[in-house]
KOLKE-196046 format. One record per residue (C-alpha): x, z, y. Coordinates in steps of 0.2 Angstrom, whole numbers, plus 5000, padded with zeros to 4 digits. Last residue first. Example, Ala and Ser with C-alpha at 12.3 -4.5 7.8 and 13.67 -1.06 7.14 Angstrom:
2
506850364995 506250394978 
END
This chain:
950
498547165195 496647165186 497347045172 498847155167 497247315166 495947225157 497147165144 497247325134 495547345137 495047175128 493647065132 493347135149 494646985157 493846855154 494446705162 492946595166 492946425163 492646255170 492346085163 491446135147 491146005135 492646055123 492546245124 490646245121 490646135105 490746265091 489646385097 488446265103 487946165119 486746025120 485546145131 486746155144 486546305151 485746355168 486546425183 488146385178 488846395160 490646415166 491246435148 492046595142 494146625141 494546775131 496646805128 497846825115 499346915119 501246855124 501546655116 503246605123 503846675106 502846515096 504246395106 503646255116 502746095114 501846025130 500045955131 499445875147 497445835145 497045635149 496045615165 497445455168 498245565184 498445695170 497445855167 497546055167 495946115160 494946215173 495046405175 493946525187 494946695188 493746835187 493146985202 491446975197 490646965217 492146905224 492446755211 494546775210 495746685220 497546625210 496646435206 497146445191 497346295179 497246285162 498546275148 498546135131 499646195119 500846115103 501746255094 503346285087 504246415073 505946435073 507446375061 507746205064 507146215082 509046245088 509646085082 510846015065 510445875055 511545865038 509745835027 508145795038 507245955045 505546005040 504846035059 503946215059 501946205065 500646265074 499546175084 498246165096 498546335105 497646345122 498346395136 498146525151 499846535162 501146665165 502446705178 501446835186 499846835177 500247025175 501947065180 502047225167 501047155152 502047045151 503647005157 504446895171 506146835175 505946675169 504446575170 502746525158 502646655147 501046605138 499246705136 498146655122 496846545118 495846485102 495646335093 494346285081 494146115078 493045955086 491845955073 491946115068 490546125056 491245965046 493045985051 494045965065 495646055066 496046245064 497146335077 496446515075 497246665081 497046825073 497246965081 498247145076 497647295079 498447395093 500147495090 500447645099 502447675105 502047555120 500947695130 500047645145 499647455138 499547495120 500547385109 500547205104 499947095088 499846915087 499246855070 499346675068 498146565058 498246365055 499946335049 500646165049 502446125040 503145975046 503745815039 505045665047 506245755055 507545715069 506545605079 506645465087 505545405102 504145295099 502845385110 504045375125 505045525133 504745595150 503045655153 502845725169 502745915174 501746055165 502246215156 503846275157 505146315143 505746475145 507546465139 508146545123 509246405115 510046265127 509446215143 510046025144 509845995124 508346105123 507546015137 507645865128 507145935111 505445975122 505445805130 505345745111 504145865106 502945805119 503345635115 502845645096 501045755101 500345625113 499045575102 498445775099 496645735088 497345875077 497345745061 497945615071 499345715079 499545795060 499645605053 500945555065 502045705063 502045675045 501145815033 502045925023 501546125016 499846105025 499046285026 500746355027 501346485014 502046635020 500646675033 501246695051 501546865060 502046885078 502347055084 502247075105 502947195116 504647095120 504946965105 504747035088 504646945070 503546895054 503746765046 505546745047 506246565047 507046585035 506146635020 506846805011 508246874999 509446735004 510146805019 510047005015 508747095025 509047185040 507747085050 506447105037 506547295040 506047285057 504847155058 503747255045 503847385058 503247295072 501947205060 501047375057 499447345049 498247455054 497347585044 495547565043 494047655050 494647645067 494447745084 496147835083 497547715074 498147755056 499847635057 500047525040 501647425035 502947545033 502747585017 502347435011 503947355018 504947445005 506047585013 507947575009 508447455026 507447585037 508847705032 509347725051 511047805051 511047955059 510748075042 512248035036 512448105018 514148145011 513848315015 512348325005 513248354988 511748354975 512548534966 511048494954 510448664956 510148604974 509248454969 507948584959 507948674973 507048544981 505848474967 505348664965 504848664984 504048494984 503048564970 502648714977 501948614993 501048504980 500248654973 499748734990 499048574997 497948544981 497348734984 496848725003 495948544996 495048614982 494448764992 494048665006 492948554995 492148734987 491648815004 491048645008 489948614995 489048794997 489148765015 487848625012 486948714999 486448845011 485948735025 484948585013 483648735009 482748584997 483548414995 484348454978 485948424984 487248284981 486348204998 486748345008 488348365006 488648195012 487748205026 488448355032 490248395033 490748195031 489248125039 489348245052 491248225054 490848045058 489848095073 491348215077 492648085079 491647985090 491148105099 492448065113 493248215120 495048135121 494447965130 493848065145 495748125152 496348285156 495648455159 495548485178 496048315185 495148195172 493448335179 493648275197 493748105192 492148115178 490748215189 490148095200 489848005182 488548135179 487248055190 487447905180 487147995164 485648075174 484947925180 483547965194 483847825204 482247765209 481247615213 480547595197 479847405188 478347455177 478847365160 477747465149 478947595152 480247575163 480947435173 482547415184 482647235190 481547235204 482447155215 482547275227 482847405213 484547305207 484847265228 484847455230 486247465217 487647395229 488447535239 488147655224 489147515213 490547505227 490547715227 491047705208 492247575213 493247665224 492947845214 493847755197 495047665210 495547815218 495747915200 496947755195 497947815212 498247995205 498747965189 497947915172 498247895155 497447845140 496147735151 494047755146 493947815165 494547635170 493347545158 491847615161 492347605182 492547435180 490847415172 489947495185 490847415198 490447225190 488547285189 488647345205 489347165210 488147065200 486647155209 487447115225 487846935221 486246895212 486246875193 486346675188 488046625190 489046725179 487746805165 488946765151 490546815162 489947005164 489147035148 490646975138 491547125132 490047255135 489147145121 490647195108 490647375115 488847405111 489147335095 490447465091 489247595095 487847525082 486147445088 484647505078 483847345084 484147175094 482847065101 483847065118 485447015112 485646845107 485346755089 487046725084 487846875091 489546865087 490547035081 492247035084 493647015069 494046835072 493246765090 491646665089 491646525103 490146575114 488446475110 487346635104 487746745119 487346615132 485546575120 485246735122 485446765138 484346615144 482846645133 483046855138 482846805156 484546805167 483946945180 482947055168 484347045155 485647085165 484547235172 484347285155 486047265150 486547385163 485147535158 485147585142 486547485133 487847535148 487347735149 487547735130 489047675131 489847775146 488847975144 488647955127 490147885119 491447925131 491148105137 491248185152 491748375149 490448515152 491848645150 492348615169 490748605179 490248725165 491448895170 492148965155 493849045161 493349205151 491649185140 490249325146 489049195151 489649065139 488249075129 486849035142 485749175145 484149115156 483948935147 482348845155 482848665156 483448625173 483148465181 482948585198 481148575200 481048605180 481848765184 480248815192 479048785180 480248845166 480249015174 478148995175 478148985155 479449085150 479149255163 481049335160 481949235172 483749175177 484449015178 485948955169 486248765164 486148645148 487148485148 486448355136 487448255125 488648395119 490448405117 490848585125 492748575130 494348695133 493348855130 494848975133 495549065115 497149185120 498349195108 499949295107 500949205095 501849255077 503149115070 502549045052 503148845056 501148795055 500548955071 500449115067 498949225077 499049395087 497449415099 497149405115 496049525124 494749415135 494749265125 495149345110 493449435113 492549275117 493249195103 492749325091 490849325100 490649135097 489349145080 488449285091 488249195108 487949035098 486349105090 485749135106 486148975116 485248885100 483649025103 483648985121 483548795116 482248805105 481048915115 481248775128 480748635118 479248755111 478648775129 478748575130 477648565116 476248685123 475448785107 476848865104 477048895086 478948875085 479748755074 481448835070 483248695068 484348845064 486248825070 487548775054 489148835060 490848835060 491248655053 492748605056 493548465066 495248415065 495048345048 496648245048 495948075040 494548075053 495848035068 495448075085 496248245084 497848165079 498048035093 497048155106 498548285105 498248445096 498348585107 496248555113 495948635097 494348595085 492648685084 491048575074 489248685076 488048585066 486148585068 485248505053 483648375052 482348355040 481248245045 480748225026 480748015025 481847855027 483347965025 483548135026 485148235033 484548195052 485948275066 485748385081 487248395091 488548515095 490248495098 491648655101 493248635108 494548785109 496048775119 497348895112 498448965127 499849055122 500449205133 502349225136 502049315152 500249375153 498949275157 498049235173 499349095176 498949025160 497348995165 497848895182 499248775174 497748745158 496448705170 497448605181 497648445169 499248405159 498848505145 497248445141 498148255138 498248125150 498348155167 499848075180 500048165195 500648065210 501648145226 502948275215 504548205221 505348145205 504248025204 502747955193 502448145190 501648255176 501248465177 501548535162 500548665153 501448725137 500648765119 500448565110 500348565092 500648405083 502348465074 501648565059 499848515061 499848465042 500448625036 499048725044 499248885054 498448815071 497048735062 496748885050 496749025066 495648915072 494348935059 494549105057 494149135075 492649025071 491949155058 490749065049 489249025052 487349015044 485949075054 484049095046 482549075058 481049125044 479748995043 478248915053 479049005069 478149145078 478849185096 479849345100 481349295088 482249375074 483649275068 484149315050 485949325047 487149215035 488849205030 490249095026 492049135022 493449045030 494749025016 494649055001 496049044984 495248974969 494249104958 492549014962 493248834960 492448834941 493248684930 493848824918 493548694901 492448774888 491148624887 491848464892 492048394875 490548454872 489448384888 488548494896 489748504912 489448304914 487448344914 487448484924 488448394937 487348234935 485748344940 486548444955 487048274963 488648204960 489848214978 491448184969 492448314977 491948454964 492248314949 493848254953 494648414957 494048494942 494748354932 496348354943 496648544940 496348514921 497548384919 498748504932 498648664918 497848784911 496548824929 496548994936 498148944938 498948784943 500648844945 500748924928 502149064924 502549104941 500749074948 500149204938 500549354951 499649224964 497749274955 497449394968 497549284983 499049344997 500349194988 499149074998 499149185012 501049155013 500848985009 500048955023 501349025035 501149205042 501949285056 503649315061 504349405078 503549375094 503449175098 503449125116 502049015123 502349005141 503749065152 503848935165 502448805166 503448625162 503748515178 503948315170 504748195179 505248085162 503747955163 503047835152 503147925134 502148095140 502148195125 502748065113 504548105123 504348275119 505048255100 504648355086 503148445096 502648635093 503148705109 504148845101 504648985113 505849125108 506049175126 508049135121 507548985113 506648925130 505248825124 504348795142 505348615140 506548645152 506248815159 507248785177 506448915186 505948895207 504848755205 503748825193 502148785208 501248945202 502849035203 503248985219 503848835228 505248825241 506648765231 506448585225 507448455216 508348575203 506448615195 505648445194 506648425174 507348295169 509048295180 509748455172 511048515183 510648705183 512148815192 513148915181 513649095181 512749185193 511249105189 511349125174 511449315176 510049325186 508949235172 509549335160 508949485169 507549405173 507349385153 507649555148 506249615160 505149505153 505449555134 505349715138 503649685147 502949585133 503549695120 502649835128 501149735130 501249705110 501549895107 500149945115 498949905102 499450045093 498250155102 496950065095 495249995107 495949825109 496449815088 498149705086 498849845076 497349835064 497649655062 499449665059 499349805047 498149685038 499149535039 500649645031 499849685016 498149805009 498149935023 497750105014 498950195026 498950245044 500750305052 500050295069 501550175075 502550095060 500550065052 500450065034 500549965019 500150005002 
END
């Protein structure tokens, strides 16, 4: 048995129980922590004095050395580095601080934040506290007889079979007798239930199911998967050495974390709590069965981790009751439900409130003990609740309605330190932006253009591989998904051009710009000013929408007011970004998916009665299996490491500085998981890096996967046409000047040498009968381009397929996609935008098959024949889009050029200009060939929106 070292109280089963006792705020033993903090603070201050006397800081990476007249709130007078001084025991939890803010080196870290206080416990330490841990020395998989029994039990428990099918499987004679129960596995957070008393009668008892949210937070903080993915230090990031322009991204870069850290004891650790609450249906096609899950996560995780569903960063901490009150008035039943929700939240979240007031010792993934506080960072809900106070519920509700309030008199956050509704009710992209766009913006455009016309225009757009094509238009869509809303938003502006009145188009375009700007993964003060500007531009022009009668309500009746809650909430987005970081990190996409895995899937394996209790039991089993699987995997790794050391492997001969990617197969480096995408993204950058170091003769040349700047290229191993003469290729693809274009390419190569940029356009110097050093071509119909995120080059975007397919029965003119081409030396994409670049249509992708004994720089390169567009350089005033025309010679033939594939930079969307009324002869197969003018659609992709807006 263990005892407290201060009061000598005994009877504790382990060190963790002793730590819990010493951390109780009403216990005299809790003063030990404050003594340590004061002692450590005094020691640190004395060490700082000594350091100042002995040395002068010269680290130019931090701003502390530049300014001297700021106090602790600014953090300028202490050189704290990353806030993780080893003398202070600090640890940011991040292996590479450059990954936190890859585009800026000017960071002011909060001094003295997040120190560690001795050794806590790791995930395996807690696993070893289980009563069955003594048996693991002989059998790692106890209580199972071995690995095979464990794999069978794990498969059965995670499979999601219904209760009847599970009983049927267990009744098999070959299965009977096997220890397949999960009840003896080590447990995680315990599920509890409680009957909630209500003042007003309900149809059935109100039962709340929950587990301690502090245990959930502790489990996330201590999980080995997040050992290098936790950020504990508030910081201010700037675009330059002078603190003039702030940059906001993660929660730790906002003003709130700095303010909260100032109010906490020196060395304390901020653990930002994220809550998500939204009702979800669990019955399919019938039953009207609804659950109300409460999810919890940590804002200390970077959004690239938290938004990945594979990390399971959101835990279910409660199933709130969804009662049916018997009040005679329907709207009062809604008020009673809202009040009950806050009553239950107040009960469930009390441990987090207490920890936010008094702090608690928790352990991080590597076993450091931290003095943690748990403020509410974000509460992700579809509608916001507000606080008023009254006892007469009906009279109070009538009064609250005057202020557009919902009637909740005791919100759960009223006694939560640092909880300010205007801060933690963070904007959320899925409902506040995309849903607003589909509920309002699209309807205004449809009213302005007309249903038939807008449907026809969407139907004749040329399809883009990987994106939804609306063959039947958009006006009659039912059950529209979030992805469909995104795809409509890509084209709604250019499709409705020349029909919508200028002032109306200005308002809709400004609101669309607002949507794109606030979804940026990194926003600085200048961007916030732009966000406020475009929102003000919308409000200045919005009355044109109501004046034209485009805003309709139920029964298609015109509405002349602007009481739209989602648009009103947009006023809070710019201030919210500066306080809590960018809105993208609070997206409900991940929590909506979590509802499937945590609620709907378990409900499907139930007996369709008492869903909540069966969901809790299912999740308890799944969590036990996951933890047991992780623990046994870690023990296996430890055993293997010990075996290697026992075999006296000489570690001294290993050079850890050598890049050993050469020894890794390409399939290990070829995928990367990205937030917002269901499947892993093929990483052609990693594949190209591997291929560059392969021995000559082991891979075909030229390389099918390669990198130029921030663009990765990939072509299939086998060409679509293995060998074809240049004359036949010109005939098949309809390119009469292919041979002279290639001759001009060769002349340019001879004049300027390899690697020089080939400009597009200019006089054709070669004749059609010029001799070429080859006879046959290899031709590819598809090329995949992949680029990195505009704001963060470490994040890889999904590759996009560019089609270059010759005419066929369906595609009578062929299928040719458009791309951005580098046209001048000294300009780079996307930093310089369209400066030094042109828009072109790919008409042929090929590689010449050289003759024997011929040399040339072209022999190991992929080439492409493109036809470019002329850009006037001026944007249309209402839409702010570029108008393009095909580049033609004096004889009205299109100008075509042969250039290396390496001059291509990024896919781009070009849409025909339909005019006041679209030509009825247009189809999705001929629109790009018949149109004479085109719009450069900057809204097609958020990654190209920013450079095309320059």
